SENUVO-156164 format. One record per residue: residue in one letter; x, y, z of N, C-alpha, C, CB in turn. Coordinates in steps of 0.1 Angstrom, whole numbers. Glycine has a CB too. Layout:
<mivos>
(A,(X,Y,Z),(X,Y,Z),(X,Y,Z),(X,Y,Z))
...
</mivos>
This chain:
<mivos>
(X,(9,-12,1),(1,0,0),(10,13,0),(-8,0,12))
(X,(22,11,1),(29,23,3),(40,25,-9),(37,22,18))
(X,(36,20,-21),(46,20,-30),(49,35,-38),(43,10,-39))
(X,(37,43,-37),(38,57,-39),(47,63,-30),(26,64,-39))
(X,(47,61,-16),(55,66,-8),(70,63,-10),(50,63,5))
(X,(73,51,-14),(86,47,-18),(91,56,-29),(87,33,-22))
(X,(82,57,-39),(85,66,-49),(90,81,-46),(74,66,-58))
(X,(83,85,-39),(83,99,-33),(97,102,-25),(70,100,-22))
(X,(102,89,-18),(114,90,-11),(124,90,-17),(116,83,-4))
(X,(125,85,-30),(138,82,-38),(138,89,-52),(138,66,-41))
(X,(128,96,-56),(129,102,-68),(140,112,-71),(118,108,-71))
(X,(145,115,-81),(154,124,-85),(150,134,-95),(164,118,-89))
(X,(157,145,-97),(153,155,-107),(151,148,-121),(164,166,-108))
(X,(157,138,-124),(155,131,-136),(143,122,-137),(165,124,-139))
(X,(138,119,-123),(127,112,-125),(114,117,-115),(131,99,-122))
(X,(112,129,-118),(103,136,-110),(88,129,-113),(104,151,-112))
(X,(80,125,-103),(68,121,-104),(58,130,-108),(65,117,-94))
(X,(45,123,-115),(34,132,-117),(26,135,-106),(26,128,-127))
(X,(16,143,-106),(8,149,-95),(-1,136,-91),(-2,164,-99))
(X,(-4,127,-100),(-12,118,-94),(-5,108,-84),(-19,111,-104))
(X,(7,105,-87),(16,97,-78),(17,105,-64),(31,93,-84))
(X,(20,118,-64),(21,125,-53),(10,126,-45),(26,137,-55))
(X,(-2,126,-53),(-15,126,-43),(-18,113,-37),(-27,130,-51))
(X,(-14,101,-44),(-17,90,-36),(-6,88,-27),(-19,77,-45))
(X,(6,91,-29),(15,92,-17),(12,100,-5),(27,96,-21))
(X,(4,112,-7),(0,119,5),(-12,111,11),(-5,133,1))
(X,(-20,105,5),(-31,95,11),(-26,85,19),(-39,89,2))
(X,(-14,79,12),(-8,68,20),(-2,74,33),(4,61,12))
(X,(4,85,31),(11,92,45),(0,94,56),(17,108,42))
(X,(-11,99,51),(-22,103,61),(-30,91,66),(-31,113,55))
(X,(-27,79,59),(-34,68,65),(-27,62,77),(-37,58,54))
(X,(-16,68,80),(-7,62,90),(-1,70,101),(5,56,82))
(X,(-3,86,99),(3,93,108),(-9,103,115),(15,100,100))
(X,(-4,107,126),(-15,118,133),(-12,131,130),(-15,118,148))
(X,(-24,140,130),(-22,154,126),(-25,163,137),(-31,157,115))
(X,(-19,174,137),(-20,183,148),(-34,187,149),(-10,194,146))
(X,(-37,189,161),(-52,194,164),(-51,209,166),(-58,186,179))
(X,(-59,216,157),(-58,230,158),(-71,237,161),(-53,236,145))
(X,(-73,247,170),(-86,253,172),(-87,264,162),(-88,258,187))
(X,(-94,260,151),(-97,270,139),(-106,281,144),(-104,263,125))
(X,(-113,279,156),(-121,290,161),(-114,299,172),(-134,285,166))
(X,(-103,299,173),(-94,304,185),(-97,319,185),(-78,301,183))
(X,(-100,326,172),(-103,340,173),(-117,341,166),(-91,350,166))
(X,(-125,352,171),(-137,354,164),(-137,360,151),(-144,361,172))
(X,(-126,368,149),(-124,374,136),(-111,376,131),(-129,386,136))
(X,(-106,363,128),(-91,362,126),(-88,368,111),(-86,346,128))
(X,(-76,374,109),(-71,374,96),(-65,361,93),(-62,386,95))
(X,(-67,355,82),(-63,344,76),(-54,345,62),(-76,337,73))
(X,(-41,344,62),(-33,350,52),(-23,338,47),(-25,364,57))
(X,(-19,338,36),(-11,329,29),(-8,331,14),(-17,317,30))
(X,(2,325,8),(4,329,-6),(1,316,-13),(20,335,-11))
(X,(-2,319,-26),(-6,307,-35),(-18,300,-30),(5,296,-35))
(X,(-15,285,-32),(-26,278,-27),(-28,277,-11),(-25,266,-33))
(X,(-18,283,-4),(-19,285,9),(-32,294,13),(-6,291,15))
(X,(-32,305,5),(-42,313,6),(-56,309,4),(-40,322,-1))
(X,(-56,297,-6),(-68,290,-8),(-73,280,2),(-67,283,-21))
(X,(-61,273,6),(-65,263,17),(-71,271,31),(-50,253,22))
(X,(-67,284,32),(-71,292,42),(-87,294,41),(-64,304,41))
(X,(-91,296,30),(-106,298,26),(-113,286,31),(-109,299,11))
(X,(-107,275,28),(-113,262,31),(-114,260,45),(-105,250,25))
(X,(-104,260,50),(-102,256,67),(-111,266,75),(-84,258,73))
(X,(-114,279,70),(-121,287,80),(-135,291,71),(-112,301,85))
(X,(-141,283,65),(-153,286,56),(-164,286,67),(-155,273,44))
(X,(-162,283,80),(-174,284,90),(-170,294,100),(-177,270,98))
(X,(-160,301,98),(-156,314,108),(-157,327,100),(-140,314,113))
(X,(-159,337,107),(-162,350,102),(-148,357,101),(-173,357,112))
(X,(-139,350,91),(-126,355,89),(-124,365,78),(-117,344,86))
(X,(-113,372,78),(-109,381,68),(-98,373,62),(-106,395,72))
(X,(-98,372,46),(-88,364,40),(-79,375,32),(-95,353,31))
(X,(-66,371,32),(-58,379,25),(-47,372,21),(-54,390,34))
(X,(-39,378,11),(-26,370,6),(-14,380,9),(-27,365,-11))
(X,(-3,377,2),(9,385,6),(6,401,-1),(23,378,0))
(X,(-1,401,-11),(-3,415,-16),(-12,423,-9),(-7,415,-29))
(X,(-24,416,-2),(-34,424,4),(-36,424,19),(-46,419,-2))
(X,(-27,418,25),(-27,416,41),(-27,431,46),(-14,407,48))
(X,(-18,438,43),(-16,452,50),(-28,461,50),(-3,460,44))
(X,(-32,461,36),(-46,468,33),(-56,463,42),(-50,465,19))
(X,(-57,451,44),(-68,444,53),(-68,447,67),(-67,430,52))
(X,(-55,448,74),(-52,452,85),(-55,467,89),(-40,450,86))
(X,(-52,474,79),(-55,489,81),(-70,494,78),(-47,496,71))
(X,(-77,487,71),(-91,489,69),(-101,483,77),(-94,486,57))
(X,(-98,471,83),(-107,462,91),(-102,462,104),(-108,448,86))
(X,(-110,470,112),(-106,472,127),(-110,459,137),(-113,485,131))
(X,(-119,452,133),(-123,442,139),(-115,428,141),(-134,442,133))
(X,(-103,428,134),(-96,417,134),(-89,415,148),(-86,418,122))
(X,(-89,403,155),(-85,401,168),(-76,391,169),(-95,399,178))
(X,(-67,386,157),(-59,375,158),(-56,371,143),(-66,363,167))
(X,(-46,364,141),(-42,359,128),(-38,345,127),(-30,367,124))
(X,(-41,339,115),(-36,325,111),(-27,328,100),(-48,314,107))
(X,(-15,323,100),(-6,324,90),(-3,310,84),(5,331,94))
(X,(-6,308,72),(-3,295,64),(7,295,54),(-14,290,57))
(X,(16,287,57),(29,286,47),(34,273,48),(43,296,51))
(X,(36,265,37),(42,252,38),(57,253,41),(40,246,25))
(X,(63,263,37),(78,264,42),(80,273,53),(87,268,30))
(X,(70,281,56),(74,290,66),(85,301,63),(77,282,76))
(X,(86,301,50),(98,311,46),(92,320,36),(112,302,39))
(X,(100,325,27),(98,336,16),(87,346,22),(92,329,2))
(X,(76,348,16),(68,361,22),(63,357,37),(53,365,13))
(X,(63,346,42),(58,344,55),(66,348,65),(54,331,58))
(X,(78,352,62),(87,359,73),(84,373,76),(102,360,69))
(X,(81,379,63),(78,392,65),(63,395,70),(80,399,52))
(X,(55,387,65),(40,387,70),(42,384,87),(29,375,62))
(X,(47,376,91),(49,374,106),(55,384,113),(56,362,110))
(X,(65,391,108),(72,403,114),(60,414,115),(85,407,105))
(X,(54,417,103),(43,427,102),(32,424,114),(36,426,88))
(X,(29,414,115),(19,411,124),(22,412,139),(14,397,121))
(X,(33,408,142),(41,410,155),(42,424,159),(55,405,154))
(X,(47,432,149),(48,447,152),(34,453,155),(54,454,141))
(X,(25,449,148),(11,453,149),(3,449,161),(4,448,139))
(X,(10,440,168),(4,433,181),(-6,424,179),(-1,444,190))
(X,(-7,417,168),(-15,406,166),(-11,392,171),(-17,405,154))
(X,(-18,384,179),(-15,371,182),(-15,361,169),(-25,366,193))
(X,(-5,356,165),(-6,349,154),(-3,332,155),(3,355,145))
(X,(-10,325,149),(-9,311,148),(-3,308,134),(-23,303,151))
(X,(8,302,134),(14,295,122),(10,280,120),(30,296,122))
(X,(6,278,107),(3,264,102),(16,261,92),(-12,263,94))
(X,(24,253,93),(34,251,84),(38,235,83),(45,262,89))
(X,(46,233,74),(50,219,73),(65,217,74),(45,213,60))
(X,(72,228,80),(85,229,82),(89,230,96),(89,239,75))
(X,(97,221,100),(101,223,116),(110,234,118),(108,210,122))
(X,(118,236,108),(127,248,110),(123,261,101),(141,244,105))
(X,(110,263,101),(104,275,93),(109,288,101),(89,275,92))
(X,(116,296,92),(122,308,97),(110,319,102),(131,315,84))
(X,(98,317,98),(87,326,104),(84,322,117),(73,325,95))
(X,(89,310,123),(84,307,137),(95,311,147),(80,291,139))
(X,(105,317,143),(119,321,150),(116,326,164),(128,332,141))
(X,(105,337,162),(103,346,174),(87,344,178),(106,362,169))
(X,(83,332,176),(68,328,180),(69,318,192),(60,320,167))
(X,(60,318,201),(59,307,211),(55,294,205),(49,312,222))
(X,(61,284,210),(59,271,205),(46,266,203),(66,263,211))
(X,(37,271,213),(20,268,214),(15,274,201),(11,275,228))
(X,(20,284,195),(13,291,184),(18,286,171),(16,306,185))
(X,(26,275,171),(33,269,157),(26,255,157),(53,269,158))
(X,(21,251,147),(15,237,142),(23,232,130),(0,237,138))
(X,(31,224,133),(40,216,121),(31,203,115),(55,209,128))
(X,(27,204,104),(20,194,99),(30,184,91),(10,199,90))
(X,(28,170,90),(36,161,84),(34,165,70),(33,145,87))
(X,(45,159,62),(44,162,46),(52,152,39),(50,176,42))
(X,(52,150,28),(61,140,20),(73,147,11),(51,133,9))
(X,(83,143,8),(92,149,-1),(84,149,-15),(105,140,-2))
(X,(83,162,-20),(76,164,-34),(84,174,-42),(61,171,-32))
(X,(80,174,-55),(85,184,-64),(80,198,-60),(82,181,-77))
(X,(88,208,-62),(86,222,-58),(72,226,-65),(98,233,-62))
(X,(63,232,-59),(50,239,-63),(39,228,-62),(51,245,-78))
(X,(43,215,-60),(31,205,-59),(23,207,-48),(36,191,-57))
(X,(30,209,-35),(22,212,-22),(10,205,-22),(19,227,-21))
(X,(11,191,-22),(-1,183,-21),(-3,179,-7),(0,172,-30))
(X,(6,170,-2),(6,166,12),(5,177,23),(17,158,16))
(X,(12,188,18),(12,200,28),(-2,204,31),(19,213,23))
(X,(-10,210,20),(-23,213,24),(-35,204,24),(-26,222,15))
(X,(-33,192,20),(-41,181,23),(-41,178,37),(-38,171,15))
(X,(-30,177,44),(-29,173,58),(-37,184,65),(-12,172,63))
(X,(-36,197,62),(-43,207,69),(-58,205,68),(-38,220,65))
(X,(-63,201,55),(-77,200,53),(-81,189,62),(-81,198,38))
(X,(-75,177,61),(-79,166,68),(-80,167,83),(-71,157,64))
(X,(-70,177,88),(-73,179,101),(-85,188,108),(-64,185,104))
(X,(-91,196,95),(-103,203,99),(-116,193,95),(-103,218,91))
(X,(-114,186,83),(-126,178,79),(-128,165,88),(-124,174,63))
(X,(-117,159,92),(-117,146,99),(-119,136,89),(-128,145,110))
(X,(-119,137,74),(-120,127,66),(-109,116,70),(-118,131,53))
(X,(-112,104,64),(-103,93,65),(-96,91,53),(-110,81,69))
(X,(-82,92,53),(-75,91,41),(-74,77,35),(-61,95,43))
(X,(-75,66,43),(-74,52,37),(-86,50,26),(-76,41,49))
(X,(-99,53,31),(-110,50,22),(-108,59,10),(-125,52,29))
(X,(-104,72,11),(-104,80,-2),(-94,74,-11),(-100,94,2))
(X,(-80,70,-5),(-71,63,-14),(-77,50,-22),(-58,59,-6))
(X,(-85,43,-12),(-91,30,-19),(-100,32,-30),(-98,21,-10))
(X,(-109,44,-29),(-119,48,-37),(-113,53,-50),(-127,59,-30))
(X,(-103,60,-49),(-95,66,-61),(-89,53,-69),(-83,77,-55))
(X,(-84,44,-62),(-78,33,-72),(-88,24,-75),(-66,24,-66))
(X,(-99,21,-68),(-110,12,-73),(-120,18,-83),(-117,8,-61))
(X,(-123,31,-80),(-136,37,-88),(-130,47,-97),(-148,44,-78))
(X,(-121,55,-93),(-117,68,-103),(-107,63,-113),(-110,81,-94))
(X,(-96,57,-110),(-86,50,-121),(-93,45,-133),(-78,39,-115))
(X,(-101,36,-130),(-109,28,-144),(-114,39,-153),(-122,19,-139))
(X,(-117,49,-148),(-127,60,-156),(-116,70,-164),(-138,71,-143))
(X,(-103,70,-160),(-96,79,-167),(-93,76,-182),(-85,80,-159))
(X,(-98,83,-193),(-96,81,-207),(-81,81,-210),(-103,91,-216))
(X,(-79,73,-220),(-63,74,-224),(-61,81,-236),(-57,60,-227))
(X,(-70,91,-238),(-66,100,-251),(-68,116,-246),(-76,97,-266))
(X,(-64,117,-233),(-64,131,-227),(-55,141,-234),(-61,130,-214))
(X,(-45,136,-241),(-36,145,-249),(-42,149,-261),(-23,138,-252))
(X,(-53,143,-265),(-58,149,-278),(-69,160,-275),(-65,138,-286))
(X,(-69,165,-263),(-76,177,-259),(-69,189,-257),(-82,174,-248))
(X,(-73,200,-262),(-66,212,-260),(-71,220,-250),(-66,219,-271))
(X,(-82,217,-242),(-88,223,-231),(-95,215,-222),(-95,231,-234))
(X,(-96,220,-210),(-104,212,-200),(-112,221,-191),(-93,204,-190))
(X,(-125,216,-189),(-134,223,-182),(-138,216,-170),(-145,226,-190))
(X,(-136,219,-159),(-137,211,-146),(-148,218,-140),(-124,212,-137))
(X,(-159,209,-136),(-171,213,-130),(-173,207,-116),(-184,210,-140))
(X,(-173,217,-107),(-176,211,-92),(-188,213,-85),(-167,214,-84))
(X,(-190,206,-75),(-204,211,-68),(-204,226,-63),(-208,201,-55))
(X,(-215,232,-63),(-215,245,-58),(-208,247,-43),(-231,249,-59))
(X,(-212,236,-34),(-206,239,-22),(-191,237,-20),(-213,231,-12))
(X,(-185,234,-31),(-170,234,-32),(-166,245,-40),(-165,223,-38))
(X,(-173,257,-41),(-167,266,-50),(-153,270,-47),(-174,279,-50))
(X,(-149,271,-33),(-136,277,-31),(-124,268,-33),(-135,282,-17))
(X,(-129,254,-39),(-119,246,-43),(-114,249,-57),(-123,232,-43))
(X,(-123,257,-65),(-120,259,-80),(-106,265,-80),(-132,271,-86))
(X,(-102,276,-72),(-90,282,-73),(-77,274,-70),(-90,294,-63))
(X,(-79,263,-63),(-68,253,-59),(-65,246,-73),(-73,242,-46))
(X,(-75,240,-80),(-75,233,-92),(-70,244,-103),(-91,227,-94))
(X,(-73,256,-103),(-68,266,-112),(-53,267,-111),(-75,278,-109))
(X,(-48,269,-98),(-33,271,-96),(-27,258,-101),(-29,273,-81))
(X,(-32,246,-100),(-24,235,-104),(-23,236,-121),(-31,222,-99))
(X,(-33,240,-127),(-33,242,-141),(-22,251,-144),(-46,248,-147))
(X,(-21,262,-138),(-10,272,-141),(3,267,-139),(-12,284,-132))
(X,(5,261,-129),(18,256,-125),(23,244,-134),(16,251,-109))
(X,(16,237,-138),(19,224,-144),(19,225,-160),(8,215,-140))
(X,(9,235,-164),(8,237,-179),(10,251,-185),(-6,232,-183))
(X,(8,260,-174),(10,275,-178),(3,278,-191),(24,279,-180))
(X,(6,286,-201),(-1,290,-212),(-2,278,-223),(6,303,-219))
(X,(3,265,-220),(1,255,-230),(-12,248,-229),(11,246,-229))
(X,(-18,248,-219),(-30,241,-218),(-41,250,-212),(-27,229,-211))
(X,(-53,253,-217),(-63,259,-208),(-70,249,-201),(-72,267,-215))
(X,(-72,254,-188),(-81,248,-177),(-91,257,-171),(-72,243,-166))
(X,(-103,254,-173),(-112,263,-166),(-120,256,-157),(-120,270,-176))
(X,(-123,262,-144),(-130,256,-134),(-142,264,-130),(-121,253,-123))
(X,(-153,258,-130),(-165,264,-124),(-174,255,-117),(-173,271,-133))
(X,(-183,261,-108),(-194,254,-104),(-205,250,-114),(-200,261,-95))
(X,(-213,241,-113),(-225,237,-121),(-233,249,-124),(-233,227,-115))
(X,(-236,256,-113),(-244,270,-115),(-236,279,-122),(-248,277,-102))
(X,(-225,282,-119),(-217,294,-127),(-216,287,-142),(-200,297,-119))
(X,(-216,277,-146),(-216,273,-159),(-225,275,-168),(-215,261,-159))
(X,(-237,278,-160),(-250,283,-168),(-250,297,-172),(-264,280,-160))
(X,(-239,306,-168),(-239,319,-170),(-228,320,-179),(-238,328,-160))
(X,(-231,318,-193),(-222,324,-206),(-207,318,-203),(-222,343,-208))
(X,(-206,307,-198),(-192,299,-199),(-189,294,-210),(-192,288,-191))
(X,(-200,290,-219),(-199,280,-229),(-202,285,-243),(-207,269,-227))
(X,(-202,300,-243),(-208,308,-256),(-197,304,-266),(-208,326,-253))
(X,(-185,303,-264),(-173,300,-274),(-170,285,-272),(-157,310,-272))
(X,(-172,279,-283),(-168,265,-281),(-155,260,-288),(-177,256,-286))
(X,(-148,249,-283),(-136,244,-289),(-138,230,-291),(-123,247,-282))
(X,(-135,227,-303),(-137,212,-308),(-134,201,-298),(-127,210,-321))
(X,(-120,203,-293),(-115,194,-285),(-114,198,-270),(-102,191,-290))
(X,(-126,201,-264),(-125,206,-249),(-134,195,-240),(-132,222,-247))
(X,(-128,189,-231),(-132,179,-224),(-138,185,-210),(-122,168,-222))
(X,(-152,181,-209),(-158,188,-197),(-158,176,-188),(-174,194,-200))
(X,(-152,178,-176),(-151,169,-165),(-161,173,-152),(-136,168,-160))
(X,(-169,166,-149),(-177,170,-137),(-175,161,-125),(-192,170,-140))
(X,(-174,166,-115),(-169,160,-102),(-182,160,-92),(-156,169,-95))
(X,(-187,148,-91),(-200,147,-81),(-210,155,-86),(-198,153,-67))
(X,(-212,160,-98),(-224,166,-103),(-228,160,-117),(-223,183,-104))
(X,(-240,160,-119),(-244,156,-133),(-246,166,-144),(-257,149,-133))
(X,(-238,164,-154),(-237,173,-165),(-244,165,-178),(-222,177,-168))
(X,(-255,170,-183),(-261,165,-194),(-262,177,-205),(-275,159,-190))
(X,(-258,187,-202),(-259,198,-212),(-247,204,-218),(-266,209,-206))
(X,(-237,204,-209),(-225,214,-215),(-214,204,-222),(-218,223,-200))
(X,(-210,209,-232),(-200,202,-241),(-207,190,-249),(-189,196,-232))
(X,(-201,185,-260),(-206,176,-266),(-207,162,-258),(-199,177,-277))
(X,(-217,153,-260),(-218,142,-252),(-206,131,-249),(-228,135,-257))
(X,(-199,130,-263),(-186,124,-264),(-176,129,-259),(-183,123,-274))
(X,(-178,142,-253),(-166,150,-247),(-170,153,-233),(-162,163,-256))
(X,(-175,145,-225),(-181,146,-212),(-173,134,-204),(-199,145,-213))
(X,(-168,139,-192),(-165,128,-184),(-170,130,-168),(-148,126,-186))
(X,(-177,120,-164),(-183,121,-150),(-174,114,-141),(-198,117,-149))
(X,(-170,121,-130),(-161,116,-119),(-168,117,-105),(-148,124,-119))
(X,(-174,105,-102),(-183,105,-90),(-174,108,-76),(-192,89,-89))
(X,(-181,114,-68),(-175,115,-55),(-179,106,-44),(-175,128,-50))
(X,(-172,102,-35),(-176,92,-23),(-187,99,-15),(-162,88,-13))
(X,(-195,91,-10),(-205,96,0),(-199,103,10),(-212,86,6))
(X,(-205,114,13),(-202,123,23),(-186,131,21),(-203,113,37))
(X,(-183,132,7),(-170,137,4),(-170,152,9),(-166,135,-12))
(X,(-156,156,16),(-155,169,20),(-143,176,11),(-152,170,36))
(X,(-137,185,16),(-125,192,8),(-115,182,6),(-118,205,17))
(X,(-110,174,13),(-99,166,11),(-101,158,0),(-97,157,22))
(X,(-113,151,2),(-115,140,-9),(-116,148,-23),(-129,130,-6))
(X,(-123,159,-24),(-124,165,-38),(-110,169,-42),(-135,178,-39))
(X,(-101,173,-31),(-87,179,-36),(-80,168,-42),(-78,186,-23))
(X,(-82,155,-34),(-73,142,-39),(-78,139,-51),(-73,129,-30))
(X,(-91,138,-53),(-96,132,-66),(-93,141,-79),(-110,130,-66))
(X,(-95,155,-75),(-91,165,-86),(-76,164,-89),(-96,180,-82))
(X,(-69,164,-80),(-54,163,-82),(-49,150,-88),(-48,164,-69))
(X,(-57,138,-87),(-53,128,-93),(-57,128,-109),(-58,118,-87))
(X,(-70,132,-110),(-73,135,-124),(-64,145,-131),(-86,141,-124))
(X,(-58,156,-126),(-50,165,-133),(-37,159,-134),(-50,178,-126))
(X,(-33,151,-125),(-21,145,-127),(-22,134,-138),(-17,138,-113))
(X,(-31,128,-142),(-34,121,-154),(-32,128,-167),(-47,116,-153))
(X,(-38,140,-164),(-37,149,-176),(-23,154,-178),(-46,162,-175))
(X,(-15,155,-169),(0,157,-168),(7,145,-174),(5,159,-153))
(X,(3,134,-171),(11,121,-175),(9,118,-190),(5,108,-166))
(X,(-2,123,-194),(-3,121,-210),(0,132,-220),(-17,117,-212))
(X,(6,144,-214),(9,155,-221),(25,155,-221),(2,168,-215))
(X,(31,164,-230),(45,166,-228),(48,171,-215),(50,175,-239))
(X,(62,168,-212),(65,172,-198),(71,187,-195),(76,163,-193))
(X,(59,196,-197),(62,210,-196),(67,214,-184),(51,217,-198))
(X,(63,207,-172),(67,212,-159),(82,207,-157),(57,207,-148))
(X,(85,194,-160),(97,187,-158),(108,194,-164),(95,173,-164))
(X,(106,198,-176),(118,202,-184),(120,217,-179),(117,201,-200))
(X,(112,224,-173),(113,237,-170),(116,241,-155),(102,243,-174))
(X,(112,233,-146),(112,234,-132),(126,237,-127),(108,221,-126))
(X,(138,232,-131),(149,235,-126),(153,252,-128),(159,224,-133))
(X,(153,255,-141),(155,269,-145),(146,277,-138),(154,272,-159))
(X,(134,273,-136),(124,282,-128),(127,283,-114),(109,277,-128))
(X,(132,275,-108),(137,276,-93),(149,284,-92),(139,263,-87))
(X,(159,283,-102),(170,290,-101),(166,305,-103),(178,286,-111))
(X,(156,308,-113),(152,324,-114),(146,328,-101),(140,327,-126))
(X,(137,318,-95),(129,321,-83),(138,324,-72),(118,309,-80))
(X,(148,316,-71),(159,318,-59),(164,333,-60),(171,308,-61))
(X,(168,338,-73),(171,352,-73),(162,361,-69),(175,356,-85))
(X,(149,357,-74),(138,368,-69),(136,368,-56),(126,367,-75))
(X,(137,358,-47),(135,358,-32),(147,361,-26),(130,346,-27))
(X,(158,360,-32),(172,361,-24),(175,350,-15),(172,374,-15))
(X,(170,338,-19),(173,325,-11),(172,314,-19),(162,323,2))
(X,(178,303,-16),(179,291,-24),(166,283,-25),(191,282,-18))
(X,(161,282,-37),(150,272,-37),(152,260,-46),(138,279,-41))
(X,(151,247,-41),(153,236,-49),(140,233,-54),(158,225,-41))
(X,(143,225,-67),(132,218,-72),(126,207,-66),(134,214,-84))
(X,(132,201,-57),(128,192,-48),(126,196,-35),(136,182,-49))
(X,(115,195,-29),(112,199,-16),(112,185,-5),(97,207,-17))
(X,(124,187,3),(127,176,11),(118,177,24),(143,177,14))
</mivos>
């Protein structure tokens, strides 16, 4: 049951795994480890801040809290314009890069801050009390994948069981994956309305793995009814997750992906990432051929060393 974990422990820059393998490896990990217990309602009006998919994960974790959401570009403006904020949650897989500056700013302004990270040596925690830092387990993964990182946080909130999700993907989802995904020039993902905030997480994955090479559009079934399909593409695959699509896209270009009973954010994340990973698997290696040069460029931008493999 742990063959994907073994792959993640041993891959090299020349053998980077696809997103589907990383997703299954994350589920294998969380089938056997305990997760930190976080009081997500510690503050009545928290600022929840993170960069990239950390910001999206924050929206999912605090969907039942009267929270103020921000990223590295907007958090100062939110602090200055919203006076009711009485604490902060900072989400950062690495606990570095923008997280350091954000933590310092929050401290200077007198806000009690809780850090959710996957790095025991996160620079952002250097001047924080240990009780305010929650370190989540993670796998070794290619840079930007951030699958086990945020999946663990979601599981700590939803209390879904990773083992059955893994079994469901292997027994139910895998046989549904078409073998001609590379013949499509665009993908339209439809998610249930109650999972609206997950759309951005999927969109980020399309941006990271395919950039301008492949269009990925993600909407709820209700949003899809509002002029999203005025312009057609001959080879666009409509993939619906847990919703019935009998209208949008040509019938032969529809793929229905069922969700397990009582699926929550972690299950949808895992199933969506697994499907996106199979799209990646069938397309040219856009990400793998570019990631080393990208991390070298990004290291210069941040003034710190960033590796294409996150240990």
